[in-house]
C-alpha positions as CSV (number, residue, x, y, z in Angstrom):
1,M,129.0,228.6,-121.8
2,N,125.8,228.1,-119.9
3,S,127.7,227.1,-116.6
4,R,130.3,230.0,-116.8
5,R,126.9,232.5,-117.1
6,N,125.1,230.9,-113.9
7,F,128.3,231.4,-112.0
8,L,128.6,235.0,-112.6
9,Q,124.7,235.3,-112.3
10,K,125.5,233.7,-108.8
11,L,128.4,235.8,-107.8
12,G,126.2,238.8,-107.9
13,A,126.8,243.0,-106.9
14,S,127.4,241.3,-103.4
15,A,130.5,239.7,-104.5
16,V,132.2,243.2,-106.1
17,A,131.2,245.0,-103.1
18,L,133.1,242.6,-101.0
19,Q,136.0,243.0,-103.0
20,L,136.5,246.8,-101.7
21,A,137.3,245.3,-98.3
22,A,141.3,245.4,-97.6
23,V,141.8,241.7,-96.4
24,S,143.9,242.9,-93.6
25,T,141.0,244.6,-91.8
26,W,138.4,242.1,-92.6
27,A,139.1,239.8,-89.4
28,D,138.6,242.6,-87.0
29,D,137.5,245.9,-88.4
30,K,134.0,245.6,-89.6
31,N,133.0,249.6,-90.0
32,T,136.0,250.7,-92.1
33,V,135.1,253.1,-95.1
34,H,136.9,252.2,-98.5
35,Q,137.6,254.2,-101.3
36,P,136.5,253.3,-104.9
37,Y,140.0,252.1,-106.5
38,A,142.1,254.4,-108.4
39,G,145.1,252.7,-109.2
40,P,147.0,250.7,-111.3
41,V,145.4,247.5,-112.8
42,L,147.5,243.9,-112.9
43,R,146.7,242.6,-116.9
44,V,146.5,239.1,-116.9
45,A,146.4,236.4,-119.2
46,I,145.6,233.0,-118.3
47,M,147.3,229.6,-119.5
48,G,145.2,227.0,-119.2
49,L,141.1,227.5,-120.2
50,G,140.0,224.4,-118.2
51,S,137.3,223.8,-115.4
52,Y,139.5,225.9,-113.0
53,G,140.7,228.5,-115.3
54,T,136.9,229.0,-116.0
55,R,136.9,229.4,-112.7
56,V,139.3,232.4,-112.3
57,G,137.9,234.0,-115.7
58,A,134.6,234.1,-114.1
59,A,135.8,235.4,-111.1
60,M,138.0,238.0,-112.4
61,Q,135.1,240.2,-113.7
62,Y,134.7,241.7,-110.4
63,C,137.9,242.3,-109.6
64,T,138.8,246.0,-109.0
65,K,142.7,245.8,-109.3
66,A,142.9,243.2,-111.9
67,K,141.6,242.8,-115.6
68,L,141.8,239.3,-117.6
69,V,143.2,240.8,-121.3
70,G,144.6,237.4,-123.0
71,L,144.5,234.0,-123.2
72,V,146.7,230.9,-123.9
73,S,145.2,227.8,-124.8
74,G,146.1,224.6,-127.6
75,S,142.3,224.9,-128.5
76,P,141.3,227.1,-130.9
77,Q,137.4,227.3,-129.9
78,K,138.0,228.2,-126.6
79,I,140.0,231.0,-127.5
80,E,136.8,231.9,-129.6
81,N,134.5,231.1,-127.1
82,W,136.2,233.6,-124.1
83,R,136.9,236.1,-126.8
84,G,133.0,236.4,-127.3
85,S,132.8,236.0,-123.6
86,Y,135.6,238.4,-122.4
87,D,136.1,240.5,-125.3
88,I,139.5,239.9,-125.2
89,P,141.3,241.5,-128.4
90,A,143.1,238.4,-130.8
91,K,146.4,240.1,-130.6
92,N,146.2,238.8,-127.1
93,C,145.7,235.4,-127.5
94,Y,148.6,232.6,-127.9
95,N,148.8,228.8,-127.9
96,Y,151.8,227.0,-126.6
97,D,153.9,227.4,-130.0
98,N,153.9,231.0,-130.2
99,F,153.4,231.8,-126.2
100,D,157.0,233.1,-126.5
101,E,155.7,236.3,-128.2
102,I,154.2,237.7,-125.6
103,K,157.1,239.2,-124.5
104,N,156.1,241.8,-127.1
105,N,153.3,242.3,-126.0
106,P,153.0,245.2,-123.7
107,D,149.2,245.0,-122.6
108,I,149.6,241.9,-120.7
109,D,151.7,242.2,-117.4
110,A,151.6,239.2,-115.8
111,V,150.3,235.5,-117.0
112,Y,148.0,232.6,-114.7
113,V,149.2,229.5,-115.1
114,I,146.8,227.1,-114.9
115,T,147.9,224.2,-116.5
116,P,148.6,220.5,-115.2
117,N,151.4,219.9,-113.0
118,G,153.8,218.3,-114.7
119,L,153.6,221.3,-117.2
120,H,154.2,224.2,-114.4
121,H,157.8,224.3,-114.3
122,D,158.4,224.6,-118.2
123,H,154.8,227.6,-118.5
124,V,156.7,229.4,-115.8
125,I,159.8,229.8,-117.3
126,R,158.8,230.7,-120.5
127,A,156.6,233.4,-119.2
128,A,159.2,235.0,-117.0
129,K,161.6,235.0,-119.8
130,A,159.2,236.9,-121.6
131,G,159.6,239.1,-119.0
132,K,156.2,238.4,-117.6
133,H,155.3,238.3,-113.7
134,V,153.9,235.0,-113.0
135,I,151.0,233.4,-111.0
136,C,151.0,229.4,-110.8
137,E,148.8,227.1,-109.5
138,K,149.5,225.0,-106.7
139,P,151.3,222.4,-106.1
140,M,153.7,224.7,-108.1
141,A,156.4,222.1,-109.3
142,L,156.5,218.5,-108.9
143,N,159.3,218.6,-106.4
144,P,161.2,220.6,-104.6
145,K,163.7,220.9,-107.4
146,Q,161.8,221.9,-110.0
147,G,160.1,224.4,-107.4
148,Q,163.6,226.0,-106.6
149,E,164.7,226.4,-110.2
150,M,161.2,228.3,-110.8
151,V,162.1,230.8,-107.9
152,D,165.4,231.7,-109.2
153,F,165.1,231.5,-112.7
154,C,161.9,234.4,-111.9
155,Q,164.4,236.3,-109.4
156,R,166.7,236.2,-111.9
157,A,164.7,237.6,-114.9
158,G,163.5,240.2,-112.1
159,V,159.5,239.2,-112.0
160,K,157.2,238.3,-109.1
161,L,156.1,234.5,-109.1
162,L,152.8,234.0,-106.9
163,V,151.4,231.2,-106.3
164,G,147.4,230.5,-106.2
165,Y,146.9,230.1,-101.9
166,R,144.2,231.1,-102.5
167,M,143.0,230.1,-98.8
168,H,145.3,233.0,-97.5
169,F,143.2,235.6,-98.2
170,E,139.7,233.8,-96.8
171,P,138.5,236.1,-94.0
172,K,137.6,233.3,-91.9
173,T,140.8,232.0,-92.0
174,L,143.0,234.7,-91.4
175,E,140.5,235.6,-88.3
176,V,141.6,232.2,-87.2
177,I,145.3,233.0,-87.7
178,R,144.4,236.5,-85.9
179,M,143.4,234.5,-82.6
180,R,146.2,231.8,-82.8
181,K,148.7,235.5,-83.1
182,A,146.5,236.8,-80.2
183,G,147.2,233.8,-78.2
184,E,143.2,233.0,-77.8
185,F,143.5,229.5,-78.2
186,G,147.0,229.3,-75.6
187,K,149.7,227.1,-76.8
188,I,149.3,225.0,-79.7
189,L,148.7,221.5,-79.5
190,F,147.1,219.9,-82.5
191,F,146.2,220.2,-85.9
192,Q,144.2,217.5,-88.0
193,G,143.2,218.6,-91.8
194,L,140.8,216.4,-93.6
195,C,140.6,217.1,-97.1
196,G,139.2,214.7,-99.6
197,F,136.4,213.7,-102.9
198,K,135.5,210.5,-104.7
199,I,137.6,211.3,-108.4
200,G,135.4,210.6,-111.7
201,D,137.0,210.0,-114.9
202,P,139.9,207.5,-114.8
203,K,141.3,208.9,-117.8
204,Q,141.6,212.3,-116.5
205,W,144.9,214.2,-116.1
206,R,145.1,213.9,-112.4
207,L,145.4,209.9,-112.5
208,N,148.0,210.5,-115.1
209,K,151.6,210.5,-113.2
210,Q,153.6,212.1,-115.8
211,L,151.0,214.4,-115.5
212,S,149.9,215.0,-112.1
213,G,153.0,214.1,-110.2
214,G,151.1,211.5,-108.2
215,G,147.6,211.6,-107.1
216,S,145.1,213.1,-104.3
217,L,148.2,214.6,-102.2
218,M,149.5,216.9,-105.2
219,D,146.1,217.5,-105.6
220,I,143.7,218.1,-102.6
221,G,146.4,217.0,-99.8
222,I,148.5,219.8,-100.3
223,Y,145.3,222.5,-98.4
224,A,146.1,219.9,-95.7
225,I,150.1,220.4,-95.7
226,N,150.0,224.0,-96.2
227,G,146.8,225.0,-93.6
228,S,148.9,222.6,-90.8
229,R,151.6,225.3,-91.1
230,Y,149.5,228.1,-91.8
231,M,146.9,227.7,-88.6
232,T,149.5,226.0,-86.0
233,G,152.0,229.0,-87.3
234,E,154.9,226.2,-87.4
235,E,157.0,224.3,-89.9
236,P,156.9,220.6,-89.3
237,L,160.3,219.3,-87.8
238,W,159.4,215.0,-89.2
239,V,157.1,213.5,-90.7
240,T,155.5,209.8,-90.9
241,A,152.9,208.9,-93.8
242,Q,151.0,205.4,-94.3
243,E,149.2,204.9,-98.1
244,T,146.0,203.0,-98.7
245,K,145.1,201.6,-102.1
246,T,141.9,199.9,-102.8
247,D,141.8,200.4,-106.2
248,P,145.1,200.0,-107.9
249,V,143.5,200.0,-111.5
250,K,142.2,203.1,-111.3
251,F,145.0,204.1,-109.2
252,K,148.1,202.9,-111.3
253,E,152.0,203.1,-109.5
254,G,152.8,206.4,-108.5
255,V,149.0,207.6,-108.1
256,D,148.4,207.5,-104.6
257,E,144.3,207.2,-103.8
258,T,144.7,207.8,-100.3
259,I,147.2,208.6,-97.5
260,Q,147.2,209.8,-94.2
261,F,150.1,211.5,-92.4
262,Q,151.6,212.9,-89.1
263,F,153.8,216.3,-88.6
264,G,155.8,217.1,-85.5
265,F,156.4,220.5,-84.9
266,P,159.0,222.6,-83.0
267,S,156.9,223.5,-80.4
268,G,155.9,219.9,-79.5
269,A,152.3,220.1,-81.3
270,T,151.8,217.8,-83.8
271,A,149.2,217.2,-86.9
272,S,147.4,214.2,-88.3
273,C,146.2,214.7,-91.8
274,L,144.4,212.6,-94.5
275,S,144.6,213.1,-98.1
276,T,141.8,211.0,-100.8
277,Y,140.7,210.7,-104.2
278,N,137.9,207.8,-103.2
279,Q,135.9,209.5,-99.9
280,N,133.5,212.7,-99.9
281,N,132.7,214.6,-97.2
282,L,136.0,215.7,-96.3
283,D,136.8,219.0,-96.2
284,K,137.7,219.6,-92.5
285,F,140.3,221.7,-90.3
286,F,140.7,221.4,-86.0
287,L,142.9,223.2,-84.4
288,N,143.5,222.4,-80.5
289,G,145.3,224.9,-77.9
290,E,145.6,224.4,-74.1
291,K,142.7,227.8,-74.1
292,G,140.4,226.9,-76.7
293,W,139.7,225.6,-80.2
294,A,138.8,226.3,-83.8
295,E,137.1,224.0,-86.1
296,M,136.4,224.8,-89.9
297,Q,134.0,223.4,-92.2
298,P,134.3,223.8,-95.3
299,S,137.6,224.7,-94.8
300,T,138.9,225.2,-98.2
301,N,136.6,224.4,-100.8
302,Y,134.9,227.3,-103.0
303,G,132.5,228.6,-100.5
304,P,131.2,229.6,-98.4
305,I,133.6,228.6,-95.8
306,K,132.0,228.0,-92.0
307,G,133.6,228.3,-89.0
308,R,133.3,228.3,-85.2
309,T,135.8,228.5,-82.3
310,H,135.3,227.8,-78.5
311,K,133.9,232.1,-78.4
312,G,131.5,231.1,-81.1
313,E,130.7,231.2,-85.1
314,L,132.6,232.9,-87.1
315,N,130.6,235.4,-88.7
316,Q,133.4,237.5,-91.6
317,P,132.4,238.1,-95.1
318,V,131.5,235.4,-97.6
319,T,134.0,236.3,-100.4
320,T,134.3,235.2,-104.2
321,H,138.0,233.4,-103.5
322,Q,139.5,233.9,-107.1
323,T,138.1,237.8,-107.0
324,V,139.9,238.5,-103.7
325,Q,142.9,236.8,-104.2
326,M,143.6,238.4,-108.1
327,D,143.1,241.8,-106.4
328,E,145.4,241.3,-103.9
329,F,147.9,240.0,-106.0
330,S,147.8,243.3,-108.2
331,D,148.7,244.9,-104.6
332,I,151.4,242.4,-103.9
333,I,153.4,243.2,-107.5
334,F,152.3,247.3,-107.6
335,N,152.7,247.8,-104.3
336,G,155.1,245.7,-102.6
337,K,151.9,244.7,-100.0
338,Q,153.3,242.1,-97.7
339,P,150.2,239.3,-97.1
340,P,148.8,238.0,-93.8
341,V,150.3,234.6,-95.4
342,A,153.1,234.2,-97.5
343,V,152.1,233.5,-101.1
344,D,155.3,233.7,-103.0
345,G,157.3,230.7,-104.8
346,N,159.2,230.3,-101.4
347,E,156.4,229.5,-99.7
348,A,155.4,226.9,-102.6
349,V,158.7,225.5,-102.5
350,K,158.0,224.7,-98.7
351,D,155.4,222.9,-99.6
352,L,157.0,220.9,-102.0
353,K,159.7,219.9,-99.4
354,I,156.7,218.5,-97.5
355,I,154.7,216.3,-100.4
356,E,158.6,215.1,-101.2
357,A,158.9,213.8,-97.9
358,I,155.7,212.3,-97.2
359,Y,156.1,210.0,-100.4
360,S,159.7,209.6,-99.0
361,A,158.0,208.2,-95.7
362,V,155.4,205.9,-97.2
363,K,158.0,204.1,-99.0
364,T,160.2,203.3,-96.2
365,G,157.9,203.4,-93.8
366,K,160.0,205.6,-91.4
367,K,159.6,208.5,-89.5
368,L,161.9,211.3,-91.5
369,E,163.2,214.4,-90.0
370,L,163.0,217.4,-92.4
371,S,165.3,220.1,-93.0
372,S,164.3,223.5,-92.8
């Protein structure tokens, strides 16, 4: 709990002020005056109180349009600790056995699923069946088939399905996207995405094929996959990929240690990316065009994100990603706001199709065409 308190303290009062700015204006408008928010507040229950759930819960204390009001966990002790820290009423707390009863709770609007990847499909469908909007961490599912089932079920249930693509609201990232759309880089030629860290405990769920769906690609590699799409503004036409495994004991069959993968895009641009669980200091995006370039390093971690282009340093504000994301999700759910980059289930299915193709390319050694 001390680490959570320290994190809250580090966020500081400055984080509150930063969240008041509209994401769409950060990239190009530094002088807008914003009025205090007086609209509806998205009331959220977090499902899965692990390390990232803890980060989201702490960051939500600074939201203006969303509020943490409920908990779902298999650990009674975690629920007790969180209740004390966040003043959550007992009636808004559930375990995985009685979770379906949330349908009778009018005080919860949405459930944020932050459980291991292999549980997302079931948990999202249960939340939607209960009539709650759903936010799901990425990757949204283990494969495109599961992902599409989740999208279709939420649509039939009449609830929104959003995915935790926090970088889609990050100011420096949005500035690079704005510059690309404005033609400031000219024709895009190349993207590079390097994502990795040296993973620790070999018994954790991320190294369990059943729970994770794979290895580094399903965890950190998805940032390079998704980043290649929003940085170039295109969908890949083909993929090639190669796997390197130096520790088959730690990284068992079906759990990838390091994968290099390449894309080709309709414009002729290409991408070269790396995903690994065996190297630190890898968090970099590079975009090259005929007229200019952009480099971000760190590019996707919790911040501060840093970047520069051929025009100089990127100086957009530093934000708490999860705070901004949850406020933006509130606007999307209640006001139908269209985000600068999609964050819905359909966006996640696109990434899942690419992940599936990368794994297939590793196995076959072939260049695979991607269907639209």
